[in-house]
ZAVEXRO-900320 format. One record per residue: x, y, z of N, C-alpha, C, O in turn. Coordinates in steps of 0.2 Angstrom, whole numbers, plus 5000, padded with zeros to 4 digits. Each point is the difference from the previous one (the first is absolute). Example, Ala and Ser with C-alpha at 12.3 -4.5 7.8 and 13.67 -1.06 7.14 Angstrom:
506649725039499650065000500450065000500549995003/499350064993500450065001499650055003500350065001/
END
This chain:
497148755140499450004997499850085000500050035005/499749994990499750075000499450005004499649965000/500350105002499450015005499450024996499550015002/500549994991499450014996499649944999499550014997/500749935006499549955000499550015005500050045004/499549924995499450005005500249985007500249945000/499750105004500249995007499350005004499750045001/500249905002499449995004500150035007500649995003/499050045001500150035006500249945005499749955000/500750075005500149955006499550015005499650055000/500349905004499650015005500250055005500550015001/499050025002500150065004500449985006499849955003/500750094999500349995006499750035006500050065001/499749905004499750045005500450045005499850045003/500949944997500450035004500350074997500350045003/499649974991500250054996499750075002500450055002/499049954999499650065002500150054994499849984994/500450085008500050054995500850035000500150064999/500349895001500750025001500350044994500450045000/499449934994500350044994499750074999500450044997/499049975005499750075000499950024993500049964995/499950105004499850034993500550064999499850044996/500849965007500450065000500550004994499949964995/500650085004500450014995500449944998500249984995/500049985011500449944999499649954995500349974996/499050025005499749954996499950034993500149964995/499950115004500050024993500749994997500049984994/500550035010500749984997500149934998500349984995/499449985009500049934998499649984995500249954996/499250085003499649994995500250014993499949974995/500650095005500250024993500649954998500150004994/500149965010500549954997499749935000500349955000/499050045001499749944999500049955005500049944999/500150095008500049955005499349985002499550045000/500449895001499449975002499950005007500349965004/499350084999500050015007499849945004500249995005/499349974992499849945004500649955001500049975006/500450034990500649965000500550035005500349975004/499850104995500550035005499750005007500550015004/498949994997499749995007500349945004500050005006/500249954990500349945003500750015003500349975004/500150094993500650015002500050085001500350044996/499449985009500050085002500750035001500050064999/500549905002500650035001500350034994500550045000/499349944994500350024994499550064997500250034994/499449995010499550064997500450064999499950044996/500549985009500450065000500550004994500150054997/500249895002500549994994499750024994500250034996/499249945003499650014993499750075000500050024994/499950015011499850075000500550044998499950054995/500749945007500650044998500249984993500350054996/499649895002500149984993499650044995500250034995/499149985007499650044996500250085000499950034995/500449995011500250075000500650014996500150054997/500449905002500550004995499850014993500250044996/499349925002499750004994499750074998500150034995/499650005010499750074999500550055000500050054996/500549945008500650055000500450004993500250054998/499849895000500449994993499650044995500350034995/499049965005499650034995500050085001500150044995/499949995011500150075001500750024997500050064997/500549905005500750024997500050014993500350044997/499349914999500050004993499650064998500250034995/499349995008499650064998500450065001500050054995/500449965010500550065001500550004995500250054997/500149895001500550004995499750024993500450044996/499049945002499750034994499950075000500150034995/499750005011499950075000500650044999500050054997/500549925006500750045000500249994992500350054998/499649894999500349994993499650054996500350034995/499049975005499750054996500150075001500150044995/500149985011500150075002500750024997500150054998/500449905002500650014997500050004993500450044997/499249935000499949994992499650064997500250034996/499249985008499650054997500150075002499950054997/500449965010500150065002499450045003499950015006/499850024989499450045002499349975000499550034998/500549905004499449975000499650025006500250025005/499149974994499650025006500149955006500049944999/500050085007500049965006499549955000500149945002/499350084996499449955000500149944995499849955001/500550074993500249954995500549955002499949945000/500650095004500549965003499749955005500249945001/499450095003499749965005499549944998500049955002/499750074992499649954997500449944997499849945001/500750084996500549954997500349965005500049944999/500250095006500349965006499549965003500249945002/499250084999499549955003499849944996500049955002/500050074991499949944995500549955001499949945000/500750085000500649965000500049965007500249945000/499750105005500049965007499549955000500149955003/499350064994499449955000500349944996499949945002/500450074992500249954996500549965004500049945000/500550095003500649965004499649965005500249955002/499450095002499649965005499749944998500049955003/499650054991499749954998500449944998499949945001/500750084995500549954998500349975006500049935001/500250115004500349975006499549955004500249955003/499250084998499549965003499949934997500049955003/500050054990499949944997500749955001499949945001/500750094998500649975001500049965007500249945001/499650105004500049975007499449955001500149955003/499350074995499449955002500149944996499749955002/500650054992500149944996500549955003500149944997/500350085008500549965003499849975007500349955003/499150074999499849975007499849924999499749984995/500549985010499849935000500549964996499949944999/500750094998500449964997500649975004500450045003/499649894998500549975005500449954997500449975003/499550024990500349944997500750034998500250055001/500249904996500750014999500150054994500550034999/499049984997500050054994499850075003499850044995/500249975011499750075002500550064998499750054997/500949945004500550054998500050014992500150054998/499849894999500050014992499450034998500050044995/499449965009499450034998500150085002499750044996/500749975009500150075002500550044995500050065000/500449904996500550034996499750054995500250064999/499349924997499750054995499750065003500150054998/499649945008499750065004500650045002499950065000/500749915002500550045002500350044994500250065001/499949914994500250044994499550054998500250064998/499249935002499550054999500150065005499950064998/500249935008500050055005500750044999500050065001/500549914996500650034998499950054995500350065000/499349924995499950044994499650075003500150054998/499449935006499650065003500550045004500050075000/500549905003500550045004500450044996500250065002/500049924992500450044996499650064997500350054999/499149935000499650064997499950055005499950064998/500149935008499950055006500650025002500050065003/500649914996500650025003500350064996500350055003/499749954991500350054996499750075001500450055001/499049965000499850075001500250035007500250065000/499949895005500350035006500750014999500250055004/500249914993500750024998500050064996500550045002/499149984994500050064996500050065005500350054999/499249945006500050065005500650005005500250065001/500149895000500650005005500650034996500350045003/499849944991500550034996499850064995500350024995/499250015007499750064996500550054999500150024994/500250015011500550064999500549984995500250044995/500249905006500549984996499849994993500350024995/499149955004499749984994499950074996500150004994/499650055009499850064997500750044998500050034995/500549965009500650034998500349974994500250034995/499849905005500249964994499650024994500350014994/499049995006499650024995500150074997500050014994/500150035011500250074998500650014996500150034995/500449935008500750014996499949974993500350024995/499449925005499949974993499650044995500250014994/499350025009499650054996500450064998499950024994/500550015010500450054998500549984994500150044996/500249905005500549984995499649994994500350024994/499149955006499749984994499850074996500050004994/499750055010499850064997500650044997499950024995/500749985009500650034997500249974994500250034995/499849905005500249974994499650014994500250014994/499149995007499550024995500150074997500050014994/500250045011500150074998500650004996500050044995/500549935007500650004995499949974994500350024995/499349925004499949984994499650044995500150014994/499450035009499650054997500550064997499950024994/500650005010500450054997500549974995500250044995/500049905006500549974995499649994994500350014994/499149965006499749984994499650064997499749994994/500350075009499750064997500550065000499950045004/500649964992500550055000499750074998499550004997/500850055005499850074999500050024993499750044997/500849934999500150014993499549974996500050014994/499549945009499549974996500249944996499749974996/500950005005500349944997499649945001499849995006/500049974989499649945001500449955004500649984998/499149995007500449955004499649945001500149965005/499450034990499549945001500449934999499849955003/500850054994500449944999500549995005500349955000/499850105005500449995005499749955005499449995001/501149975003499749955005499750035006500250055002/499249934999499650035006499650064998499750035005/500349994989499750074998499349994997499750054998/500149895000499449994996499450025004499550024998/500549975009499550015004500150075004499650015005/500950034993500150065004500050064996500350055001/499349944993499950064996499450055002499549975002/500750094998499550055003499550024994499450025001/500849984993499650024994499850075000499450024999/501150035003499850075000500050034993500449974995/499250085004500050044994500550065000500350025006/499950004988500550065000500749975001500450045002/499849914996500749975000500450044995499850014994/500850015008500550044996500349954994500450024997/499449925003500349954995499950024993500450004996/498950035003499950034993500450054998500250014995/499950045010500550064998500749974999500350034995/499949925009500749984998500049964993500550014997/499049965002499949974993500150064995500349994994/499350065007500050064995500750034999500350014995/500050005011500750025000500549964997500450024996/499549915005500449964996499950004993500550004996/498950015002499850004992500350064997500350004995/499750065009500250064998500850004999500350034996/500049945009500749995000500349964994500550024997/499149935002500249964994499950044994500550004995/499050045004500050044994500550055000500350014995/499950025011500550055000500749974998500450034997/499749915006500649964998500149994993500550014997/498949975000500149984992500150074997500450004995/499250055007500150074996500750035001500350024996/500049975010500650025002500649964996500450034997/499549915002500449964996500050024993500550004996/498950025001499950024993500450075000500350014995/499650035009500350075000500749995000500450044996/499949925009500749995000500349974993500550024998/499149935000500349984993500050054995500450004996/499050045003500050054995500650055002500350034995/499849995011500550055002500749974998500450044997/499749905004500649974998500150004993500650024997/498949964999500150004993500150074997500450014996/499250045007500050074998500750025001500350044996/500049955010500750025002500549974996500550034998/499449915000500549974995500050034993500550014997/498850005001500050034993500350085001500350024995/499550015010500350075001500750005000500450044997/499949915007500750005000500349984994500650034998/499149934998500349984993500050064995500450014997/499050035004499950064995500550055002500350034996/499849985011500550055002500749984998500450044999/499749905001500749984999500150014992500550024998/499049964998500150014993500050074998500250024994/499450025010500050074998500550055003499950065000/500649915003500550045004500450034994500049984995/500450085007500450034996500549964997500350024994/499949935009500649964997499849964994500449984996/498950015004499749974994499850044995499749984995/500450095005499750044995500449994993500649985000/499150044995500349994993500050074997499550045001/501049974994500050074996499549994994500149964996/499550095004499550004994500050074998499850055004/500549964990499950074997500450055004499850065000/500849925002500450055004499850015007500350045004/499249924998499850015007499949935003500249954997/499650045010500049945003499249985001499650055001/500349894999499349975000500049935003500549975000/498950025003500049935003499949954995499950014994/500349935008500049944995499249974999499650025004/500449944991499349974999499949955006499450005002/501149975001499849965006499750045005499649975004/500750094997499750045006499350024998499649995005/500250024989499350024999499649945001499550005003/500749944995499649945001500049985007499449995002/501150025002500049995007499550055004499649985004/500450084994499550055003499349984998499650015004/500349974990499349984998499849955004499449995002/501049964999499849945004499950025007499549985003/500950065000499950025007499350045000499649995005/500350064991499450045000499449964998499550015003/500649944993499449964998499849955006499449995001/501149995002499949955006499750055006499549975003/500750094998499750045005499350024998499650005005/500350024989499350014998499549945000499450015001/500949934998499649944999499849975007499649965000/500850065005499849985007499950065004500450045002/498949965000499850065004500249995008499649985004/501150024997500249995007499850055005500049985006/499950084992499750055004499349985003499950015006/499749964990499449985002500049945005499750005005/500849964993500149945005500350025006499849985006/500650084994500250025007499550035004499950005006/499650044990499450035004499649945003499750015005/500249944991499649945002500449975006499649985005/501050014995500449985006499950045006499949985006/500150094993499950045005499350005003500050005006/499549994990499449995002499949935004499750005005/500649954993500049945004500450005006499749975005/500850074996500350015006499650045005499949985006/499750074991499650045005499449955002499850005005/500049954990499449965002500349955006499649985004/501050004995500349965005500050035007499949975005/500350104995500150035006499350015003499950005006/499650024990499350005002499749945003499750005006/500449944991499849945002500449985007499749975004/500950044996500449995006499850045006499949975006/499950094993499750045005499349975003499950005005/499749994990499449975001500149935004499649985004/500949984994500149935003500250015007499849965004/500650094997500250015007499450025005499949975005/499750074992499450025004499549945001499749995005/500249974989499649945000500349955005499649975003/501150024997500349965004499850015008499949965004/500250114997499950025007499349995002499849975005/499750044991499349995001499849935001499749985004/500649984991499949935000500349975007499849955002/500850075000500349985006499550015006500049965004/499750104996499650015005499449965000499749975005/500050014989499549964999500149935003499749965003/500950014995500349945002500049995007499849955003/500550105000500150005008499350005003499949975005/499650074993499450015003499649934999499749975005/500350004989499749944999500349945004499749965002/501050044998500449955004499850015008499949955003/500150114999499850015007499249975001499949975005/499750054991499349975000500049935000499649975004/500850004992500049924999500349975007499849955002/500750095000500349975007499550015005500049955005/499650104996499550015005499549945000499849975004/500050024989499549954999500349935002499649965003/501050034995500349945002500149995008499949945002/500350115001500050005007499349995003500049965005/499550074993499349985003499849934998499749965004/500550014990499949934999500349955004499749955002/501050075000500349955004499950015007500149955004/499550104998499850015007499549955002499949985006/499750004989499449955001500349935000500149964995/500250015011500349945000499549945002499550025003/500649934994499649945001500349955005500550015003/499149934997500249955005500749974998500449995004/499750004989500749974998500550055002500649985001/499350094998500550055001500250005007500650005002/498949995003500250005007500349945002500449995004/499449954993500449945001500750004998500449985004/499750054990500750014998500450045005500649995002/499150075000500350045005500149965007500650015003/499049954999500149965006500649964999500449995005/499649974989500649964999500650045000500549975003/499550084994500650045000500350035007500650005001/498950025003500150025007500349945004500550015003/499249934996500249945004500749984998500349985004/499850024990500749984997500550055000500649994998/499350075005500550055000500549995006500650034999/499249945006500549995006499749945003499549974999/501050015006499849945004499450015005499649955000/500450105003499550015005499350014997499549965003/500450084992499350004997499849934997499449985001/501149984997499849934997499849965006499549965000/500950045006499849965006499450025002499649965002/500250104999499450035003499449984995499549985003/500650024991499549984995499849935001499449985000/501149985000499949925001499749995006499549965001/500750075005499749995006499250025000499649965003/500350104994499350025000499649964996499449985001/500949994993499649964996499849935004499449984999/501149995004499949945004499550015005499549965001/500550105003499650015005499350014998499549975002/500450074992499350014997499749934998499449995000/501149974996499749944998499849955006499549974999/500950045006499849955006499350035003499649965001/500350114999499450025003499449994996499549985002/500650024991499549994996499849924999499549984998/501049985004499949934999499949975007499949945001/499950105004499949975007499449955000500149955004/499450074993499449955000500249934999499849955003/500650044992500249934998500649985005500049945002/500550104999500549995004499849975007500349965003/499250085000499849985007499749934999500149965005/499550024990499849934999500549955000500049955003/500650074993500549954999500450005007500249945002/499950115001500450005007499649975005500349975005/499050044995499649975006499949934999499949975006/500250004989499949924999499349985001499650044999/500349905002499349975001499850015007500349985005/499250064995499750025007499449945002499849964996/500050055010499549955002499350024997499649954998/500350115000499450024996500149974993499449974998/501250034999500049964994499949935000499649974996/500650005009499949935001499249985001499749964997/500050085008499349995001499650024994499549964998/500750094998499650024994500149954995499649984996/501049995003500149954996499649945001499749974996/500350015010499549945002499350024999499649964998/500250105004499350024999499850004992499549984999/501050054997499950004993499949934997499649984996/500949975007499949934997499449975003499649964996/500250055010499349985003499450024996499649974998/500550105001499450034996500049974993499549994997/501150005000500049974993499749935000499749984996/500549985009499849935001499250005001499749964996/500150095008499350005001499650024993499549984999/500850074998499750024994500049954995499549994996/501149975003500049944996499549955002499649974995/500350025012499549955002499350024998499649964998/500350115003499350024998499950004993499549984997/501050034999500049994993499849934998499649994996/500849965007499849934998499349985003499749974996/500150065010499349985002499550034995499549974998/500750095000499550034995500049964994499550004997/501149985001500049964993499649945001499749974996/500449995010499649945001499350015000499649974997/500250095007499350015000499750024993499549984998/500950054998499850024993500049944996499649994996/500949965005500049944997499449965001499749974996/500150025011499449965002499450034997499549974998/500550105002499450034997499949994993499549994997/501150014999500049984993499849934999499749984995/500649985009499849924999499349995001499649964997/500150085009499249995001499750034994499549964997/500750095000499650034995500149964994499549994996/501149985003500149954994499649945001499749974995/500250005011499649945001499350024999499649964997/500150105005499350024998500050004993499549984997/500950055000500050014993500049934996499649994995/500849975008500049934997499449965001499749974995/500050045011499349975001499550034996499649964997/500450115002499550034996500149984993499549994996/501150005002500249984993499749934999499849984995/500349975010499849935000499250004999499749964996/500050085008499350005000499750034993499649974997/500850085001499850034993500149944995499649994995/501049985005500149944995499549955001499849974995/500050015011499549955001499350024997499749964997/500150105005499450024997500050004992499549994997/501150045001500150004993499949934997499749994994/500749965009500049934998499249975000499849974995/499950055011499349985000499650024995499649974996/500450105003499650034994500249974993499649994996/501150005004500249974993499749934999499849984995/500249985011499749935000499250014998499849964996/499950085007499350014999499950024993499549984997/500950075000499950024994500249944995499649994995/500949975006500149944996499449955000499849984995/500050015011499449955001499450034996499649964997/500350115004499450034996500149994993499549994996/501150025002500150004993500049934997499749984995/500549975010499949934998499349984999499849964996/499850065009499349995000499650034994499649964997/500650105002499750034994500249964994499649994995/501149995004500249964995499649944999499849984994/500149985012499749944999499250014998499749964996/500050095007499350014998499950024993499649984996/500950065001500050014993500149944996499749994995/500849975007500149934997499349965000499849974995/499950035011499449965000499550034996499649964996/500350105004499550044996500249984992499549994996/501150025002500249984993499849934999499849984994/500449985010499949924999499249994999499849964996/499850075009499349994999499850034994499549974997/500750095001499850024993500249964994499649984996/501049995005500249954995499649944999499849974995/500050005011499649945001499350024997499749964997/500050105005499350024998500050004992499649984997/501050055001500050014992500149934997499649994995/500849975008500049934997499449965000499849974995/499850045010499349975001499650034995499649964997/500450105002499550034995500249984993499649984996/501150015003500249974993499749934999499849984995/500249985011499849934999499350004999499749964996/499950085007499350004999499850024993499649974997/500750085001499950024993500249954995499649994995/500949975006500249944995499549955000499949964995/499850025011499649945001499350024998499649954999/500150115000499350014999499849984993499449975000/500950044994499849974994499949935000499549974997/500949995006500049935000499349985003499749954998/500250085008499449995003499450014996499549975001/500550084995499450024996499949954994499449984999/501149994998499949954995499849945003499649974996/500650015009499749945003499350005002499749954999/500150115003499350005001499550014994499549975000/500850054995499550014994500049944995499549994996/501049975005500049944995499449965002499749984995/500250005010499449955001499450044998499549964997/500550105004499350044998499950004993499549994997/501150014999499950004992499949944998499649994995/500649965008499949934998499349985001499749964996/500050065009499349985001499550034995499549974999/500750094999499650034995500149964994499650024995/
END
């Protein structure tokens, strides 16, 4: 049973005196929820529970130190006061959780005691894992720093090689190469434009050279034909002398016409100008390539320095990976890491482990009986209070019923009086109406009999006359 139920105080023990005192032992026991009046019945266990409270306090302090070390390793240049504040907050949190875990197990002696302690043990293991890793980071800090430095150097060098590979000095586009999409420097002054110009001029020169060669070949062929036809062996006798043939004249005309129709000298001048243009552009491209290579190297070195600064800020996951790499690098680091993990887990789980190893103490039995007795007394008080409340309600209900009966009786009496009054009024009205009807009928009878009486009286009088 949890100690958060209402606990009524035990009768004072006259033999106790002031044995518990008000010293640190009582404070340590108070932090784990020990009920001193019950513990006074078994004073031999007072020391054990004082040390139990000390274990809870030491675990909280260990958690605070672990958080300070973790934040110091992650943040590096954090303020000592900030680290102290964070460690204090975490220590208070761990202390409150462990105090609740321990105080909620006092007085449990039933068969489900271990089952009830299992969730608390799992929670303490989670807290132990959270506090064990920072301490392991400090133990393996030199090896982890070497591992992180080596990985950082490899990553920086690989990044630098990608920058040089993806940004060649000749300005060739490498965006389509694998891994070069995110390694572009985007520098101005690339010699690729000059190379394009050189290629364009070379294409023009090649076309012009081909045209000049074709014209030269045709001209040479025509010249060879005219020379052949105009040679001395083909002279003819005209007028006693020798002269060229008509074919010779035609061949010479064709050769001269072809020569004059194709300004090959201008084409040769243009070709010479294009060659000079190529030489000028090539010289400019060499200087531009040298300048661009210097720009690429400077930009790549700047990027490499920025990458190195970026990788120097390691996070929790980076350090966890480094710890795993160090532990799995050889047998002894792995063995040492496992042993330290287990040791720190045991230390952080001591509040629950001590409860499990200690078993059911006499204080737990007394507290269990005291809690059951307090619960029974509380239930009896509740039942008595319910009975008193029920009797009070029944009395009030009886009074209300009596008052209701009186009200109903008075209402019935008033109703009967009203009915009698209405009946009396009705009968008086009926009597009055009957009297009026009788009076009116009597008046009608008197009116009807009056003429008869008058005739009877006058008849004898008239007859005597």
